[in-house]
C-alpha positions in Angstrom: 120.7 60.0 145.6 120.0 58.3 142.3 116.5 59.7 142.4 117.8 63.3 142.8 120.2 62.8 139.9 117.4 61.4 137.7 115.2 64.4 138.7 117.9 66.9 137.9 118.6 65.3 134.6 114.9 65.3 133.6 114.7 68.9 134.5 117.7 69.8 132.4 116.3 67.8 129.4 113.0 69.6 129.8 114.7 73.0 129.8 116.7 72.1 126.7 113.5 71.0 124.9 111.9 74.3 125.7 114.6 76.4 124.1 113.5 76.0 120.4 109.9 76.7 121.4 111.0 79.9 123.1 113.0 80.9 120.0 110.0 80.3 117.9 107.9 82.4 120.2 110.0 85.4 119.0 107.1 86.1 116.7 108.9 86.5 113.4 112.3 84.7 112.8 113.0 86.5 109.5 112.9 89.9 111.2 115.8 89.0 113.5 117.9 87.6 110.6 117.2 90.5 108.2 118.3 93.1 110.7 121.9 91.9 110.1 121.8 90.0 106.8 120.3 90.5 103.3 118.5 87.1 103.1 116.5 84.9 105.4 116.6 81.2 104.4 114.1 78.6 105.4 115.0 76.4 108.4 114.6 73.0 106.6 115.3 71.6 104.2 118.5 73.5 103.7 118.9 75.7 100.7 121.7 74.5 98.4 125.1 76.2 98.9 125.2 77.1 95.2 121.8 78.8 95.4 122.7 80.6 98.6 125.9 81.9 97.0 124.1 83.2 93.9 121.3 84.9 95.9 123.8 86.5 98.3 125.8 87.7 95.3 122.6 89.1 93.7 121.6 91.1 96.8 125.1 92.4 97.2 125.2 93.4 93.6 121.8 95.1 93.9 123.1 97.1 96.9 126.2 98.1 95.0 124.0 99.3 92.1 121.9 101.4 94.5 119.0 99.0 95.1 119.6 97.5 98.6 117.0 94.8 99.2 116.1 92.4 102.0 114.8 89.0 100.8 112.8 86.6 102.9 112.4 83.1 101.6 109.4 81.4 103.3 109.2 77.7 102.5 106.8 76.5 105.3 104.6 77.8 108.1 107.3 77.2 110.6 109.4 79.9 108.9 106.8 82.4 110.1 107.2 81.7 113.8 104.0 82.5 115.7 102.2 83.8 112.6 101.8 80.7 110.4 98.4 81.9 109.2 100.3 84.2 106.8 101.8 81.3 105.0 100.7 81.4 101.3 100.0 85.2 101.6 103.3 86.8 100.5 102.0 90.4 100.3 100.3 90.3 103.7 103.5 88.9 105.2 105.6 91.5 103.5 103.4 94.2 105.0 103.9 92.6 108.5 107.6 92.1 108.1 108.1 95.6 106.9 106.9 96.9 110.2 109.3 94.6 112.0 112.5 95.7 110.1 111.8 99.3 109.1 111.7 100.9 112.5 115.2 102.5 111.9 114.4 103.5 108.3 112.5 102.3 105.3 113.7 99.0 103.9 113.3 97.6 100.4 111.8 94.2 100.9 111.0 91.1 98.8 109.2 88.1 100.2 109.3 84.9 98.2 106.8 82.0 98.7 105.6 79.3 96.4 102.4 81.3 96.1 104.2 84.3 94.7 105.9 87.5 95.9 105.3 90.3 98.3 107.1 93.7 98.3 107.5 96.8 100.3 109.5 100.0 99.9 109.9 99.8 96.1 109.1 102.5 93.6 106.1 102.2 91.4 108.0 100.7 88.4 109.5 97.9 90.6 106.2 97.3 92.3 104.6 96.8 88.8 107.4 94.5 87.8 106.9 92.4 90.9 103.2 91.9 90.0 104.2 90.5 86.6 106.8 88.0 88.0 106.0 84.3 87.4 105.6 82.2 90.5 108.5 80.0 91.6 108.6 76.8 89.7 108.9 74.7 92.8 108.4 74.8 96.6 111.8 73.8 98.0 114.0 76.4 99.5 116.5 76.0 96.7 113.8 76.6 94.1 112.6 79.7 96.0 116.2 81.0 96.1 116.6 80.5 92.4 113.3 82.4 91.8 114.5 85.1 94.1 117.7 85.6 92.1 115.7 86.3 89.0 113.3 88.5 90.9 116.0 90.7 92.4 117.6 91.2 89.0 114.2 92.2 87.4 113.1 94.5 90.2 116.5 96.2 90.4 116.4 96.8 86.6 112.8 98.1 86.8 113.9 100.5 89.5 116.7 101.8 87.3 119.5 100.0 89.0 120.4 96.9 86.9 122.8 94.6 88.6 126.1 93.2 87.2 128.6 90.5 88.0 126.1 87.7 89.0 126.5 84.5 87.0 123.4 83.4 85.2 121.6 86.8 85.6 120.8 88.5 82.3 122.4 92.0 82.0 124.9 91.3 84.8 127.9 91.0 82.6 129.0 90.4 79.1 127.2 87.1 78.7 123.8 88.7 77.8 125.3 90.9 75.0 127.9 88.4 73.8 125.7 86.7 71.2 124.9 90.1 69.6 128.5 91.1 69.6 129.5 87.8 68.0 126.9 88.2 65.2 128.1 91.7 64.5 131.8 90.6 64.4 130.9 87.7 62.0 129.1 90.1 59.7 131.9 92.6 59.8 134.5 89.9 59.0 132.3 88.6 56.1 132.0 92.1 54.7 135.7 92.7 55.0 136.3 89.4 53.2 133.9 90.2 50.4 135.5 93.6 50.0 139.0 92.2 49.9 137.9 89.6 47.3 136.3 92.3 45.2 139.5 94.4 45.3 141.6 91.4 44.3 139.4 90.7 41.3 139.6 94.3 40.1 143.3 94.3 40.5 143.6 91.1 38.4 141.4 92.6 35.7 143.4 95.8 35.7 146.7 93.9 35.5 145.6 91.6 32.6 146.5 92.7 29.1 143.7 94.4 26.9 
């Protein structure tokens, strides 16, 4: 009896161990995620909550501005499922992923790896802008997400759909223009002060006896 229980338990443990392997055998994990979400995040280590929140906001703002984009962050070969050979080759992977997610219609796609960026479905201006993007400054998922935020903003702007309302993204609110506004206000106030002083001096001269 004990032998049968041990055998059954071993079989159950073996089946459980095989589940992750079967999931990875799906070929391309990012394609499943991106069918329902805007961003695929690496499995491990986890992307910081703050970076996820900002990148999710950037893709949502891009969609609202008329530039819906899917973003795949690839931090390690395991993120590519059964095609780890494409790690470090962002454009080749973008070409592959495009075929996986665009069967119901063309998708605008951005792949971010430490090696650089890959794109699909963008107009020529955005494609050229992608080629000029600096590589991410680090290799962690959080650093890739941070790079993706800037990339989404620049590509959306190049495509003619600048995004707004994302903290830390230039052109996404009043923050980028506020220094200029402040300078203009300061000069205007200075000019008004000088004019008021000049008027006061003239009045004094006019009021003083011959």
